[in-house]
LOBA-381742 format. One record per residue: x, y, z of N, C-alpha, C in turn. Coordinates in steps of 0.001 Angstrom, whole numbers, plus 524288, in hexadecimal, padded with zeros to 5 digits. Atoms other than C-alpha are relative to their C-alpha. Example, Ala and Ser with C-alpha at 12.3 -4.5 7.8 and 13.67 -1.06 7.14 Angstrom:
2
8037A7FB5A800008300C7EE6C81E7880384804B080000;7FCCC7FB5A7FFC4835667FBDC81BE47FCFE80442802DA;
This chain:
431
802477FC857FAC31408AAB96EA0CFE7F97B803607FE5E;803B67FE2D8012213359ABE9DA0EA37FF5F806088038C;7FF557FD737FD5712D42ACA34A1471800DF8064B7FDA5;800C27FAF88029A12EF1AD8FEA114980737801B280210;7FC257FEE37FECF13E43ADBC1A0F62800C3806827FD29;7FDED7F94A80203141A4AEC10A0EE3805D7801808007B;7FA087FD23800D214DC3AF25DA0A0E7FF27806DB8006B;7FFD77FB427FF1714F2EB006EA10AA80342803877FE31;7FB027FC307FFCF1578DB0B89A0F3D803EF7FE4C80339;7FBF98014A7FBBB16028B064EA1A8A802DF7FBE97FDB5;7FE98805FA801E916289AF973A123780444802397FA36;7FCAB7FE138056B169F2B02A3A0748806ED7FD3280041;7FA7F800FF800BC1772BAFDB5A0319802FE7FF1F7FA32;7FE22802618063618121AFAE79F6B7801907FCAF80007;7FECA8056D801CC181F8AEFC69F19E7F9967FB597FD47;802608047A803B817AE4AE37A9EA7E7FB9C7FDE280420;80696800B17FC4016B7FAE0149F16C7FE717FC217FD1F;80415803E48010B16584AD41C9EF677FA8D7FE368035B;80606800A87FD4515796AD2139F4CB7FE527FB117FE6D;803378056B7FF71151DDAC3EC9F5D27FC827FF3C80358;805027FF5C7FB88144B3AC6849FCA37FE027FB397FE9B;802B2803878000C13E1AABB869F6F07FA868011F7FFE5;803F67FEFC8020913096ABC579F8C07FD2B8042580544;800AD7FBDC7FADA130F3AC78BA04BE7FE028046E7FAA1;801E57FB74802CB12DD6AD5429FFFF80465804AB801DE;7FA087FDB6800F813AAAADDE29FC817FCCD806837FE85;7FFE57FA5F8003D13A21AEE079FEA78049D8030680067;7FB007FD4D7FDCB14538AF5FB9FC677FEEE804957FD44;7FFB37FA79801B914412B04E59FB898041E803C1802BE;7FCB57FB2F7FF2114B72B11CA9FD5C8057F7FD4C800FA;7FB09803457FEEB15808B08659FC00803AC8015D7FA82;7FD027FCB680337163C7B0C1C9F4FC8054A7FBCA7FFC6;7FBF0802748002016DDDB01C89EF708032E801DC7FBD6;7FCA17FEB68065017A8AB04899E69D802327FB3B800F2;7FD59803758018B18157AFA1D9E1008056F80150800FB;7FA847FD617FEC618E96B03029E2587FF568059E8040E;7FF667FC857FCAB19167B0DA59E9FB7FBF3805AA7FDC9;802B37FC118047D18A88B1B829E614803A08030E7FCEE;7FE8F7FCDD803D1194C9B1ECD9DD23801B57FA157FB67;7FFE18041C805D31932EB12E69D4BE804237FB8480198;7FC81804337FFA319DABB0A329DA11801CD7FEE580552;7FFF2803D57FC551A1D8AFFA59E38080600802C8802FD;7FC0C7FD847FD8A1AC8CB03E69EE75805997FDBD7FC98;7FA6B802268023F1B736AFC529E5AF7FF478011F7F8CC;800A37FDAD8048C1B0D0B02679D8E07FDC37FDB67FB9D;80253803CB802E91AAD0AF5FE9D2D37FAE87FFF180031;806B67FE748010D19C23AF4BD9CDED7FE0C7F9BD801DA;801FE8052B7FF531952FAE9919D46B7F9FC7FDEE7FD36;80495801B68029518ADAAE1449CE477FB887FFED803EA;802E27FF607FBAD18105AE4B39D7637F9BF801A67FD5F;805037FDD77FE8617225AE89A9D8DF7FE9A803AF80562;802087FB667FA1416BAEAF3A69E0D97FB807FB83802E3;80312803307FD5D16102AE90D9E4D57FE097FAD87FD31;802AD80494802E315D0AADADF9DF797FC5B7FE2280331;803C1801C47FC1A15044AD4D99E33C800C47F9807FD80;7FEE28050C802A315152AC5A19E1317FC217FD5A803F7;8030B802367FE0014391ABD219E2937FCF38021E80415;8021B7FCDB7FBE913C7CAC7D19E93E7FAE9801F57FD57;804877FEDE8014212EBAACB259E90D7FD83802D380356;802F67FB277FCF91272EAD6629ED08803F58047B803A2;7FC0C7FC4A7FECD130A6AE0E69EE2A8006D805D47FD13;801F97FB44800B613209AEF629EC8E8058F8014080175;7FB507FD577FFF813EE0AF8379EAE27FE6F804FF7FC52;803247FAAB7FFD713BF0B06749EBD1803708042280186;7FEFA7FB267FE6914207B13C59EC51806857FE81801F5;7F9867FE927FFD11516EB0E2E9EBD08029E801277FC9B;7FB887FF39804AC15D04B10B99E522805207FB597FE60;7FAD5804D98011B16758B07059DDE7803DF8032C7FCB7;7FC6A7FBFD802A5172EBB0C589D8D7806817FD4F7FF41;7FBA58033A800F318058B06AD9D1FB7FF037FA157FF8F;80042805CF7FF9317C0EAF9189D09C7FF597FE767FA27;80143802B5803C917BDAAEEF79C64C7F9627FFE57FE1B;805667FE0E7FEB216CEBAEEE29C9857FD3C802E2802B6;801D77FC917FBE4165F5AF7EF9D0A67FB847FC3A802DF;803DB803857FDE615A5FAEF339D3317FE147FAE37FD63;7FEDB805018039D15A9CAE1429CF407FB0E7FB6880323;80288804007FE5814F42AD79A9D0607FFBD7F9F67FCDC;7FDFD804DD8026915270AC92B9CF397FBAA7FB3180046;800B9805397FF2014B1DABA5A9CE9D7FB5B80158802C9;804177FF157FF0813CECABCE29CFDD7FE04803B9804B6;8027E7FAE27FD1D13B46ACA899D70F7FD05802487FE80;804797FEDA8021612E75ACCC29D5C27FBD48038380392;803D47FD307FD1512304AD62D9D99D8031E8050D80412;7FC097FC997FDD612C64AE1E79DC277FEF1807467FE54;800797FC73801F112CC9AEFE29DA63805BF802B4800D9;7FB867FCB07FF1313892AF9E59D7B37FE26805137FEB4;803787FA3F800B91344DB08449D90C803038040480266;7FD8F7FB5E7FE6913A4AB15579DA88805967FFED80320;7F94A800C37FED914930B11149DBBD80262802987FB7F;7F98F7FEC580251155ABB16509D703803F67FD147FE7B;7FC768033F8021115C9BB0E309CED680606803797FD69;7FB737FA82800D9169C2B18949CE1F8031F7FDFA7FBCC;7FD228004D8061D173C2B1A3B9C423804857FA53802C8;7FC9C8040E7FF1917E8CB0ED79C22B7FF8D7FA9B8007A;7FFC180413800B1177A9B04019C1C38001B7FD437FB9E;800A880274805A617748AF9A59B5977FA137FE547FF0D;804707FF9D7FFDC16ABFAF62C9B81C7FC72801A380343;802EB7FDB47FB7915FDCAFDA99BEE47FC417FBB580429;80219802527FCC915584AF2F29C22F7FEE57FA567FCAA;7FF268044D803FD156BBAE3F79BE057FBBD7FCFA802FD;804368042D7FE9814A0EADB349BD9F802037FAEB7FDB2;7FE09804998019514FBCACBCB9BC607FA8F7FC0F80392;8031B803357FD7614523AC2C79BDEF7FB9A8026680368;803A67FDA37FD2413B65ACB869C4987FAEE801E07FD2D;805347FE1F801C512C1EACE619C39A7FDD28038280308;8034D7FC977FC5F12246AD6D59C79D8037F803DC802C5;7FC8B7FC257FE1D12B69AE2169CA6A7FD8F8058A7FCB1;7FFF07FBE8802AF12805AF01D9C86D80435803C18002B;7FCEF7FDE88003A131B9AF91F9C4837FF5D804CA7FFB3;802D37F968800EC12D01B07C49C790801EC804E2801C0;7FEAE7FA9C7FE311322BB15859C953804398004A80340;7F9D17FFAE8004C14149B13DA9C8838017A802D77FF12;7FCDD7FE4D8033214B82B1B019C607804CB7FC647FE46;7FCAB805A5800D215475B13229BF07806A5803F17FC01;7FD667FBDA8024416107B1BD59BA06806627FEFB7FECB;7FA467FF47801AA16ED2B1B279B2ED802057FAF580206;7FCD0804C08000417350B0E409B14880489800EF80029;7F9F8801037FFEC181E0B0AFA9B2BB801B2800577FB24;7FF1A7FE68806D8187ECB111D9A73B805DF7FB2A7FF2E;7FCBE8037D803C019075B084599E137FBDE7F9388024B;800FB806868003618659AFA419A2647FDA37FFC47FACC;80020801FF8044D1816EAFB53995417FA897FCCA8003D;8034F803C4800A7178FEAF0499905B7FDF17FC7480572;80252803CA7FA5B17029AEA3199CAD7FFB9803F080366;7FFF07FBEC7FB6117096AF73B9A5387F868802FC7FDF6;806247FF89800A016121AF8779A5E07FFFA8022E80468;802467FDA37FA99159E2B011C9AF347FCFA7FC9080311;801CD8064C7FE2E150B3AF5409B0667FF167FBD27FD0D;7FDBE804DF801E41537AAE8B19ACFA7FC7B7FB82801A2;80302803F77FED31483AAE0619ACB3801517FAA47FDF3;7FE4D804AD802CB15033AD4A69A6B87FE2F7FA3C80100;803588066A8009B1473FAC80A9AB717FB36803F1802DB;804E37FE197FF1613A5AACFEF9ADF47FAFF7FD0880100;8054A8037E8008B12DC9AC8019B3687FBF0804CD7FE88;804D47FD368016412118ACD079B2647FDDD8052F80338;8033B7FBDC7FC6E1190CAD8769B83B80378803FE800D7;7FBE57FC4A7FDCC12393AE10D9B7EA7FFDD805517FD63;801807FBB7800C612249AF06E9B7F780563803C67FFC5;7FB7A7FBCF7FF5E12CBBAFC169B5367FDDD8037D7FC56;803BE7FB57801C31268AB08719B47C802CD80552803C4;800507FABB8003812A08B16919B66F805998014A80342;7FB098010C7FE95138FDB142C9B90480324804737FC83;7FC227FCFE802BF1441FB1E719B5D8804C67FDC17FF8B;7FAFC8036C8016714F04B186A9ADE580452804007FC15;7FC537FD678030F15BAFB1FD39A8AE804E27FE3E7FFD3;7FA58800B2801901685EB1E0C9A25E801417FB0A801E4;7FDA7805628015116AF1B0FCC99FE08017D7FD527FB42;7FCD57FF5380627172B5B0A5A995DB7FDAB7FA067FEC7;803DF803BE8028D16801AFEEA992CF7FA2180213800DB;805DB7FF957FEFB15A6CAFCBB994F27FDDC802D58037E;802B77FD617FAFB151E3B057299D3A7FE627FC6E8038C;801FB8059E7FDB5149C0AF9C499FEA7FE417FCE47FAEF;7FFFA804A48026014AA9AEBFD99B347FC867FC3180297;804DA803537FE2213F28AE36999C81802FF7FAD67FCF2;800518068B8020514334AD40599A877FAC37FC3F80280;8044F800CC7FD72137F4ACCCC99CDB801977F955800CE;7FEEC805438016913844ABD5199FB07FAD97FDC9803F5;8030E802837FC5312E57AB31C9A5897FA937FDE37FE70;804C4801D68028112330AB27899BBE800337FACB7FD3F;8009A805E6802C411E17AA580998597FAD67FF107FD7C;80553801C18025C112C0AA12A98E397FD54805D380038;802457FB36802591085FAACFF98EE4801718048C803B9;7FE087FD297FBE510E6BAB1D499B7780413806B17FDFE;7FD4A7FB1A8011511389AC0089995280265802CA803D1;7FE9F7FCB27FB6511B30AC9909A2247FE70805167FD33;8017F7F8998019D1173DAD92C9A3F08038B8038F8027E;7FCC97FB237FD4B11F62AE3A69A5187FF30805037FE61;7FF9D7F929801C211D40AF21B9A4FC8037480371801DE;7FC557FBDB80000125CAAFCD49A2BE7FE2F804AE7FE00;803067FB12800BE120C1B08C29A49E800AB804C98022A;7FEF67FA397FC8212329B18189A7768055F800AB800BE;7FA88800328004C13244B15569A6EA80249804907FE21;7FD237FC098039313B00B21109A384805407FDA180029;7FB3F801F780153147B6B1CD299DBE804178027F7FC9C;7FBD47FC698025615265B2560998BD805947FE227FFBE;7FBA17FFAA7FF9F1607EB23CB993FE8013E7F9FE8010C;7FE0B805807FF5415F55B13EF99289801F77FF607F9E3;7FDA5802868054A16628B0C31986157F8DA7FEF47FD5F;804C48010280295157F6B06CE984C67FD178009080414;803F27FD2A7FAFF149FFB0A8798C967FF757FB3580291;801FC805757FD9014379AFDDA98E8E7FF587FBEF7FC63;8006280399803D7144F2AF0429898B7FDBC7FA6280182;804308041D7FE5313C0DAE405989D2801447FC9E7FBDB;80073804068022C13FA1AD6F1986B17FC2F7FB9E80253;803BF805777FF581377DACA09986647FA138015B801F6;805C87FCC07FFB1128B6ACA63986707FDFB801AA80647;801077FE867FBAA12173ACE7A9907F7FA368043780203;803307FC147FF09115A9AD8A09901180281804C680341;7FEDC7FC387FCFC11DA7AE4479924F7FDE5804947FFAF;8025A7FBD08012A11715AF1D5992428058580445800A1;7FC927FB5A800E512086AFD979901F7FE5D805237FEEB;8038D7FB2C800A4118F2B0A0999332802868053080359;7FEFA7FB707FD4E11B2EB18389949C805D38010880280;7F9C57FFFD7FDCD129F2B17ED997DE801AE805067FC26;7FC5A7FC438038E133D7B2365992418053C7FEA780018;7FA3E802888012813F9CB1E6198C4480309804897FCE5;7FD527FB3E80441149BBB29E0987E58059F7FF6D8006B;7FC068005C8002515650B2BA5983A4803AB7FB5B7FF8E;7FD31804DE7FF5C15CDDB1E8798042805948010A8001A;7F8227FF4B7FF1516ADAB1CA398489803127FC7A7FB7D;7FD7B80364804BB1749EB180997963805107FEE480201;7FA31800997FEFA1813CB123597D35804247FEAE7FBBE;7FA2D800B18034218EFAB0ED7978647FD447FC1B7FBC0;802C580569803D418BAEB063496BBF7FBC5800D57FCDC;804A77FF8180131180BCB0D67967DB7FB907FDC48020D;804B38044E7FE2C17773B04BB9708E7FC9A80462802BD;804057FCD27FD6C16B16B09DB973417FB967FAE37FE3C;80566802D67FDCD15CA3B043C974487FC25803457FD90;805977FD89801A514DFCB0646971297FEA180213805E7;801D07FCD97FB51146F5B0E5A97B5E7FBD97FC8B80213;802818055F7FDA713C9CB023697DC18017B7FAEB7FC5A;8014E805858027413FAFAF4CC9787C7FCD47FB0B80156;801648054F7FDE013937AE773978F68033E7FB957FB23;7FDF08048A8047614174ADD509731C800487FAF380288;800B28061B80060144A3ACEC3971287FA447FFAB80058;80398802E8800151391CAC727973E97FA278033680412;8054E7FCF37FD6E13065AD29697B217FC378013A7FC6F;80509800308047A1226DAD1969771A7FB508035E803F3;804997FE317FD9611498AD79897BA280343804EC802B0;7FDBB7FB577FD9311B66AE5DD97F4A7FCF0804B37FD88;802107FB4D80156113D5AF207980E6804BF8040480114;7FC877FAE07FEB411D13AFF2897ED47FBE1802D67FE89;804677FC94800A911337B09CC97FD6800CC8062A80459;7FFA27F9B07FDE6114B2B1A279830F804EE80047802A6;7FBC07FE137FE30122BCB1AF0984EA801CE804337FD9B;7FE097FCCE800AF12BF0B2587983BF805D87FD7F7FDD8;7FA1A80177800D413878B222597B168029B802E77FCA7;7FDBB7FC228022914233B2D4C97787804F5801B78014A;7FBAD7FE1C7FF1F14EDCB32DB975E280054804AC7FECC;7FF7F7FA238006415220B4212977158023A801157F9A5;7FE157FE77806CA1534DB4774968D08057D803057FF35;7FA107FD9A8009815FA3B4D9296C94804047FD3A80219;7FB1A803687FEBB167EFB41E2970F0800587FD3F7FC15;7FE348013A8067A16FE7B3C859650E7FE607F95F803C9;802D28044D7FF4616B69B2E959638D804727FB20800AF;7FB698018E7FEEE179A8B2A6C9661B8004F7FEB9805A5;7FED87FF5F7F9FC177D9B2EAC974777F9F97FD7680357;8046F803737FE0A169D0B2996977C07FB227FEE47FC13;80390800DC8055715F35B230D96E7F7FDA47FB738021B;8031F804227FF981564BB181696EF77FFAF7FDB87FB44;80101801D380596157D7B0F8D961E47FA7A800677FE90;804FA800238014914A22B0CFC961E37FC538020680502;8026D7FE3C7FB6E13F2DB12DE969FB7FD517FB4480231;80286804577FDB213764B064896BF9801297FB8E7FCEC;7FEFD805608029413C6FAF8E89671E7FDB87FBCD801B7;802D580419800A21334DAEE3E964B2802697FAC37FD30;7FDDD8041C802FC13836AE054963517FDEC7FAB28000A;803288055B7FDE512CFAAD7359663D7FB5C800CB7FCF2;80495800E0803EE1209DAD42D9624F7FB3A802A580589;8064F7FDBE7FC9311182AD9BE9698C803048051580294;7FF587FA0E7FD2F11726AE7EE96CAB7FC28803307FFBB;8035D7FBC27FFD110E1AAF22896FAC8041B804C5800B9;7FD2B7FC778002D11637AFE9C96CA67FB99806427FE11;802FB7FB868014610DD7B0C6496F32800E68039180283;7FF897FAAE7FC9210DE9B1A17972DA8055980139801A8;7FA6C7FC7F7FD6611D17B1BB6973CF80118805097FD1B;7FD4F7FD058022412377B27839717B805267FEDE80054;7F8F8801D58019513108B259796BAA8035E805347FC20;7FC757FC168029213AD6B308696762804CA7FE987FFEF;7FC087FE60801B7147A3B323E96073803667FA7780148;7FDA2805297FE3214BFEB23019621780475800397FAEF;7FB9E80072804881574BB1EC6957217FC777FCF07FC31;80111803F7804D615056B145394EA97FA3C7FF487FED8;8050480040800B614298B109C950747FBDC8020C80467;802F57FFE27FC2B137ABB1670958B77FD227FCD08034D;80204803A17FE69131DDB09F9959E0801B87FBBB7FA94;7FEE78046580414137E8AFD449549A7FD2D7FA9F801B9;80406804DA7FFCB12FB2AF0A99530B803137FC077FC88;7FBF8803AB8012B13ACFAE66F950CA7FD9F7FA247FFCA;802F9804287FF7613518ADA1394D8A7F8EC7FD7E8031C;8047A8017F7FE33128D0ADBF69535A7FA34800BF7FD63;8037580233801C211B87AD69294FB67FA97801C48047E;805217FF037FCE610D55AD9659554A7FFD08057B803A0;7FF917FA637FC7910FFFAE72195C3B7FD798048B7FD09;801DE7FB1D800D610A24AF39795D218029A8053A80071;7FDC57FAB67FFC810FCEB00E595A2F7FC3F804BE80022;802777FD398038110719B0B6095BC98011A805E280583;800ED7FB5F7FD761063CB1A3E9604D804358015A8021E;7FB447FD467FCD9114E0B1D799637F8027D803DB7FB80;7FF837F9D8801E611A88B2A50960B880704800367FF87;7FA9E8010E7FF96128BAB28BF95AA180143804C07FC9F;7FF4E7FB3E8022613122B345A956B4806578018F80171;7FAAC7FDF67FE6513EF9B3855953A080053805B47FFEC;800377F9E1801151403AB4776956B8805128029D7FEDF;7FAE17FD828017714F2BB485495422800778021C7FBAF;7FE9F7FFD98051915550B4DC9949D5802D97FDAD7FB7D;7FC458049B8021B15F17B43C2946B9802707FD8580468;8015D8022B80302161BEB387E9462E7F8767FE8E7FE95;8063F800837FD37150F3B34A394429800087FA0E8004E;801C1804907FDB114BA5B288494A117FE7E7FCCD7FA34;801FB801EF804A914A8AB1DDF93E317FA0F7FFB080010;805A6802F68013313C31B16DA940417FDD2803948051D;803047FF137FC04130F4B1ACE947DF7FE497FA81802EA;8024A8063E7FE7812B4DB0C53948BB803EF7FDF97FB83;7FD148042C802D3133AFB01BB943917FEA77F912800CB;8029C805107FF2912ED6AF2EF940B2805CE7FEC67FDFC;7FBAB80450801C413C80AE8D893F467FFD97FA8E8009E;7FF5D806217FF5D14025ADBA593EF07FBD27FD817FC14;803BE80316801C213432AD3D293CF47F99C80200801FC;803E47FE147FE9812A72ADCF19422D7FB0D800A07FC8C;805BC801598032111C01ADAD693DC77FB09801848029B;805DB800677FCFF10DE0ADBC6940F47FE82804028049D;802797FB607FBB410D92AE956949B47FD2A8030A7FD59;802F07FC2E8002F1058AAF380949E2802248058E80253;7FD4C7FB09800EF10B9AB02B4948D37FBCA802AD7FEE2;803877FE6480066101AAB0AC894C0A800738066680178;801117FC987FE560FF5EB19E894E21804688038F80334;7FB717FCF27FD2510D9DB1DAF950DC8021E8052E7FD31;7FD677F981800C91136FB2BB894FCD805977FEB07FE98;7FA1C7FED1800851206AB2CA59495380332804087FC7E;7FB937FAB1803E112A2DB3906945AB804FD7FEB5800D4;7F9657FE548001D13859B3B6994298803DC7FC647FE05;7FD038059B800B413C90B2DC993FD0800DD7FF6B7F983;7FEFB801CF8051E14338B29D5932A47FAF67FD067FDB3;80583801EB8016E1361EB213C930277FCCC7FECA804B0;802928028F7FCDD12BC9B1F57936877FF677F9DD801FC;8009A8056D7FF7A12A6DB1064935368037D7FDF77FC46;7FC5B803A6802A713367B05249314B7FB407FB3880079;8035D804BF7FF3B12866AF9199308A8008A7FD1B7FB37;7FF44805698029412A48AEBB692B9D7FBB37FD327FF09;80406804D97FE2B11ECDAE30B930527FBF18018E7FB86;8054B7FF758038F115C5AE018925FA7FA6F7FFF080285;804A1800827FC6B10A92ADEB692F767FFED803BF80405;7FF077FB407FB6910ECCAEA18938217FA628034A7FD1D;804DC7FADE801B21024DAF4D2937CD80137803F6801EF;7FEBF7FB387FCDD106A7B0262938087FBE0803407FCC8;804EC7FC1C8013B0FB90B0BD49398E7FFC8804CF80230;801007F9CC7FDCF0F98EB1B8D93B85804F68019380330;7FAF67FD627FDCD10778B1E7E93F7C80276804E17FCF9;7FEB77F9E4800F410DB7B2C5A93E1080523800EF7FF3F;7FB9280056800C11190CB2C8D9374C8034C804F67FC6B;7FED17FA998047812146B39A7931217FA88802CC7FF70;803E17FCEA8008D11549B405E932E07FAE07FECB7FCCE;803C480318802F910B80B371392B3C7FFBC7FB8A80229;8026C804C57FDC4103DAB2C5692CC8801B17FC3B7FDDC;7FD988030F8028610AE9B20A592AE27FCAB7F9FA80256;8044C803B27FF6510075B14D5929C47FFD67FBE17FD25;7FF7F805A58038F102A4B06B5925307FDBE7FB6880347;802F88032E7FD640FC94AFA79927FC7FFD37FBB67FC37;80076802B0805110FFF9AEEE8921487FD8A7F95880285;803E2804BA7FFC30F5F7AE5609256A7FA0D8021C7FEEB;805807FFAD804720E89CAE3C491F0E7FB6C801B7803F7;8047F7FDF17FD740DCBFAEB1C921CE7FEB18059080304;7FF087FA0E7FBB50E12BAF90C928E88015A803727FB10;7FDC67FB5B804ED0E175B06069203D8063880162801DA;7FC747FF947FF260EE47B09E891EF58027C804E77FB5B;7FE4B7FAFF8021F0F64BB164A919878049D7FF347FD4D;7FA748010E803A8101AFB148E90F778015C806267FE08;7FE197FB318031810B30B1E6A90A18805197FE447FCB3;7FA137FF398046A1162CB21888FF5080199804437FE3F;7FEE17FAD9802C011BEAB2B828F8B28047C800E87FE1F;7FBC47FF608033312504B2FAE8EF59801CD804BC7FD0C;7FE457FB008018F12BD5B3AFA8E8A37FEBD7FF9D7FA4E;802E47FFC4806D712475B3EAF8DACE80198805867FDCB;7FE9F7FBF580152127E5B48FC8D1E57FCCC7FEF57F97B;8037E800358047111BC4B48E98C7EC800C6802C67FB2F;7FF607FBBD805AA121A3B533E8BDCF7FBEA803647FF0C;803667FBAF801C311A1DB5C038B5547FABF7FCD37FEAF;804FD803528006C10A3FB580C8B4BF7FD588036D7FCE9;802407FD3D803B110308B5D7E8A9957FA1880027802C5;803867FEF87FD4A0F63EB62738AD4C7FB787FBAF7FEBD;803BD8052F7FF890EB0CB572E8B040803AD7FC067FD4F;7FDA9805477FF660F56EB4D758AE978014A7FDAD80476;7FF9E803707FBA70F92DB43268B854805A37FD907FFCA;7FC4F803EB7FFB510530B3CA68BDAC801487FC2880514;7FEA2804437FCD8108A8B31C08C650804647FD6180124;7FCA38028A7FD7D11103B29B88CF067FE597FC3C803C2;8018D804D27FBB0110C8B1E0A8D991803CD8023A8040D;7FCE77FF4C7FBD3114FCB1E038E66A7FEEC7FBB980239;80117806697FBBD117D4B11338ED967FE6B8001180670;8018D8000B7F9C810F86B0F208FAF77FDED7FAD5800D1;80012805D77FE8E11245B023E9005E7FAF17FF5F80288;80559800447FD4C105E2AFBD6904277FB40801287FD13;804937FE86803820FC64B02AE8FAA27FE557FB647FC67;8028B802D7802A20F281AFA848F3207FCE1802B47FD11;800387FC03803190EB73AFE338E8C27F891801BC801CF;803337FEFD7FEA80DEAFAFE8F8F1278000B8038880300;7FFAB7FDBB7FD040E342B08518F8917FFCB805F77FE85;7FF0B7F969802180E229B17AF8F887805078027180158;7FC027FC5D7FED90EB73B211E8F7027FF65806A57FE03;800687F8FE8014F0EE85B30768F70680622800BC7FFB4;7FB207FE04800730FAADB37728F2318003B805F1800F9;7FECC7FC567FF8C10109B43E88F5C1805B4802107FC9C;7F9F97FE718019B10C98B4B1A8EDB6800398065E801DC;7FFF27F97F7FCE91127AB56AF8F4D880286804DE7FC4C;800187FBFE8038F1157AB5E258E76C7FBEF803B67FEFB;802617FD417FFFE10974B60DD8E67A7FDD8802A180299;7FFC37FB577FC27105F9B6E118EBF67FA528025E7FEE3;805017FC53801200F8F8B73FA8E4057FC4B7FB717FFD9;80460802128002E0EB99B6EEA8DFEC800F47FEAB7FA82;7FFA98030E805360E811B67388D29E803377FCAE7FF42;7FC6A8047C8014D0F07DB5CB38D4837FC837FCFE802F2;804F3803567FE080E8FBB50A68D754804C07FBA580086;7FCBD803B17FF8B0F1CAB44768DC5B7FAFC7FA978025E;803498031F7FEEC0E9F3B38008DE6B803F57FB508000E;7FD23804F17FF640F089B2A0D8E2EB7FD617FAA3800AC;80341804F47FF3C0EBC6B1B7C8E307805697FB8A7FFD9;7FCA4803ED800FC0F285B0EB28E4DA800177FDF37FA4D;7FFB280343805E60F7C8B090F8D768800677FB6D8017A;7FF9280688800140FBF7AFC378DC6B8027F8003A805F8;7FD057FF187FAFE1023DAF6188E80E804D68035480100;7FC787FBA47FE5A10A6BB002D8EF618016E804987FCCB;7FFC37FBE7803B3109C3B09F58E4947FB85804497FF8E;804277FBF88001B101D2B15ED8E51B8010A804B37FB5A;7FE1B7FE528056610078B1D628D7887FCAD8050380196;801477FAAF7FFA50FEEEB2C488D9098001F804137FB8F;800997FC618051B0F890B35B08CE737FEE8806BE801B9;800497FA52800950FAA3B44E08CDD47FDEE800B37FC25;802F17FE588038D0F16BB4C778C59C8011F807C87FECC;7FD7C7FC047FF9C0F5ABB593F8C1057F9D8804E67FE19;804487FE45801030E7C3B62888C1BF7FFB38078D800BC;7FEEA7F96D7FED40EEA9B717D8C1857FE44802197FB6B;800FA7FD798043A0EC25B74628B3DE803C7802C57FDC1;7FB487FF62803780FA22B75168AF46802A77FC8980200;7FC71803A57FE5610630B6CD48B114801FE80060804D1;7FE5C8004D7F97010BA5B69278BE21804607FD4D7FFF5;7FAD6804628006F11A0AB65718C12080053800FC806B3;7FE0D8021F7FB0B119FCB605C8CFA38054B7FE5880123;7FB66801AE7FED012603B60428D5FA800427F9CE801B8;7FFD9805B97FE4812B08B52AE8DBC07FF7E7FFE180651;80083800FF7FB291268EB4F478E8867FCF57FA8180267;800D0805547FB9B121B5B44AC8F2827F9C07FF487FE0B;804DA802E380073115F7B3C4E8EE9D7FDF27FC1D80487;801A0803077FC1B10F14B367E8FABB7FAD87FDE57FEC8;80400802247FFF71047EB2C388FAB57FE2C7FD1E80435;802E2803AD7FA700FC25B264F905257FC1F7FCB37FE25;802F380571801900F590B18F4903297FBAD7FE938052B;802C4800F37FC230E983B156C90C0C7FDA67FBA17FEB3;8027F804B78013E0E49DB086390D8D7FA8D7FF9D8011C;8039A800E97FDE60D61EB060590E807FE8E7FD0A80374;801F3805097FDB00CF3DAFD0F917FA7FDCE7FDB07FD29;
């Protein structure tokens, strides 16, 4: 079919619609399609396996200001449907999947309301299901609410050799879904400026991450997103297991705000050659506390973790990569700077509980503190919180690898008996 095919309000009906326009131009606007009746039931009470509208082998098309409800799929794109725009539609309640993109490319999905998937649909019930997405896809400014699987699923296909596929996922508001955004396969994907709130927990403790790059997904940018659960909602009711879960190589995770997830703010599982910078991670609930701010797992290595702010977690970092560089992060109200590669200034710390006992005037006592990574060419400083007055001198030096010697001298003019306290040591590695 060639030319212009236009579907207007007078064409509204209940049932499955398959449009095979070929090289023509398709315009669908202000149109309503209900898979079932308005009550969500067919006349005989059964459910149909239907879509609100299906496109097949269609180029140059627009679906605008329509309503789709009570379908298996609200909008379905099949078999090389390209160069299309889906905008300002309402994909209403009781759909199993909101919008499906199966072997389609150059499609923009913008400014749609995709609400309330069918209760009991479970795994596979996505608001936007890009199960085989081609290149040049844009998913922007959609409002997604209450689905029993991922809000936006992106599975890419078609890259060969140096050819990569691009997907832009930006400005979406996703709330009450099991997972927020899930990306599989390689493809130069940017996930920017999305708001993802209040992860849903299904029966059997089924939950997921706010944003996940899984499988072989590589070359992904995750920046400036907000991922959060309300602090007064129980973890058994609403949560994300992790804020951002990266399971691939060459990821950039930058400028995200993450609040009140269960396990890790950012999980780097088997991740290499990635950059994590400028993220703000906090758990402001009373109990239970989030486990990690940033965690490396599996075979993670050779990453750069810089200038992140972490507060309220059990531990700021769990890091395993021998070649991972960690620099200028703030965790638990102190700087936590570590560098395992050569040639950069680093800041190492250690502490121990110490009771120096009674010290005669002009006498000295000493002890050692383990500081992993310290070398005899490094500088050392010590602070002992039981010292509250003047005329008590404290010095520190690296005695041997990983060991700092701290010396305390009594200059008060009388015997001194200090209480047990915490002895903290900082070691600076010079350039």
